[in-house]
C-alpha positions, 0 to 999 in steps of 0.5 A: 159274785163279780165286782168292779173296782173303779177309780174315779175322777178321770175325764174320758175321751173317745168314740164308743159304739152302742151295742144292739138293742137288748129289749129288741133282741129278746123279742126278735129271738123269740120270733125265730120260733114262728118259722121252720126257715132260717133266720139271720140276725145281726147286732145281737148284743153279747150280754147275759140275758140275750145269751141265756135266751139263745142257749134256751132256744138251743135246748129247745131244738133250734139249730144255732150258727154263730156267723161273727161276734154279733151275727147268728143264724137260727133254724127252728125246724126241729123243735122238741115240744117235749123239752117244755115238760122238763124241769130243766126247762122250767128252771132256765125259763124262770131265770130270764124275764124275756122267756115269757115271749116265747109263748106267743110264737109257740102258740101260734105255730104249735098250739101249746105253751108252758112256762114257769113264772119269769124272773128278772129285775127286782124293781117292783111288781111286773104282772103278766096279765096283759100277756095272758088276757091277750092270749085268752082274747084270741081263744087260748085257755090257760091254767096256772099251777100256783104251787109250782108257779107254772103256766099251761096254755092251750092255743090250738084254735086261735082266732083273730079278735078285737082287743083293748089292752089295759096297759101298753105293755111292750112285751105283752104287745109283742107276745100278742102280735106274734100269736095273732100273726098266725091266728085265724082271721083279723086281730085289732090291738088298741092301746098297743105299745109302739116303741121302736123295738116293737116297730122293728119286730112288726117290720120283721114279721111283715118281711116273714110274710105277716100282714100287719098294718098301723106299725108305729101307732097304738092301733095295730091290725093283724090278718093271720097267715098260715105260715111265715118264712125266714128273713134277715134282721139287724137290731137297733142301737140300744137307746138305753146304752146311748142315754147312759153314755150321754149321762156318763160324759156329763158326770165325768166332764168327758168329751165322747162321741157316740157312733151310729146312734140311729138319732131319728129313732131316739124319740125325746131322749136327747131332748130330756138330757138337753133339758138337764143342761148337757150340750150335744151336737148331731154329726150325721148319725153320731152324738158328740158331747163336749167336756162340760164344767158345768151344766144347769137343769132347766125350769118349767116356763113358770119357774117351777122345778123340772119334772122328768117322768117316765111314760109309754112311748113316745114319752121318756123311757123308764130304763133311763130314769136312773141315769137321769137321776144320777146325772142331776147329782152334779148338775146346777139346779133341782129336778124331781124324778118321777118313776111311775111304773115300778115302785122299787126302782128308786131304792138305790138312791141310798148309795148315791146319798152315801156318796155325798149326793143331795137327794130326798126320796119323797116316796117309792116313786119320786125323788128330788135331786138337788145338784151339787154343781161340782162344788163337792165331788161324790166320794167312792164307797162300797155298794151293790147293784140291785138291777141293770139300770141302777147298776150302770147309774152306780157305775157312772157315779163311781166313775165321777167320784173321788177315790175308789169305789167297789160295785158288787153284784155286777152280774146285774150290769152284765145282764144289759151292758156288753163288755162294759168295763172293756169299752170304758177302759178304751175311753180312759176309764180306770175300771177293773173286774174283780 
């Protein structure tokens, strides 16, 4: 298990470029299975979850060529379906949450799929119903071996249909869209997720020959085609990294420029951080955050405490609530952070309290943060990263704190943030990987 040693209290300065989007990359990489033709992907983030999925695709028979640090070609013209029956496949797939999205392409192109229960963050229940109900409505039949926790899916005769999703699941929508892209007839998906990453997937599928309309809305129409071709695709910058860097700049009183941020695709993320009192300027497609001694949380118009809650797109992404929470610890004012989707995601606040933050954990979904307004600094402690987003939030806290912090289990951070220690050192951070 790796650790970071962080000596806090240093102001950072400079430019940082966000990596390609993790959540987009996991969808796009699974999409290479839809065609035997060559796919060229750029801005592929070099992080643990993505690299594990690339390795899994290689084991399945996908021919992979690395063109550069963030560019690859993939060609799935000789997929070994027998590999799906092996214990090695089940073990590797179960270690990666994003592996569930190989099912849609496998059903669309080969009519069969198998997967063990996916792993990932320990942030609460993350049910698979949306994926499987969608496949069932397209005509797939599946079974579940509860002893081995293995799903078996038969999708030899997928047919288009109308479906109203019970939740606007991003990965669920992506999986169903990929399966429906080659199903017979027309599929209509209502209450579909419409995140920029899903828009990117749909746009890529259209370039491959798919017939999809309604992209960017929660109502998608898909006319199935018999085959899909190859294309080129570039990932968006990771909006979660961008939000993390905004919070980092505020907490450490740093002057940071986030390069090539694709600002129009960030939704309400910049405005939410502005409501936390954080100043920023848009300079073409860069975000400049000046050094701020103080930042004050807004209140609602009637004077009541600001609430920041997650919601489906175009609402505020749940992946940045942990960053908002830690950023609020040194603001002036009070904020209620409401994490609706996952009941274990706020269970890292005990570490922040140990560091001196004033936080009341109201219940598994809500925490009230009373900002210290820098009158008292957080103090360095030893702590463990429970998941990707909490991990980077603890890292932000450690960089702002007095003294030295040790963050254990940094493999969780590495799952979502590319060479984060090296990139922060270029800004002046005192961080060492142990």
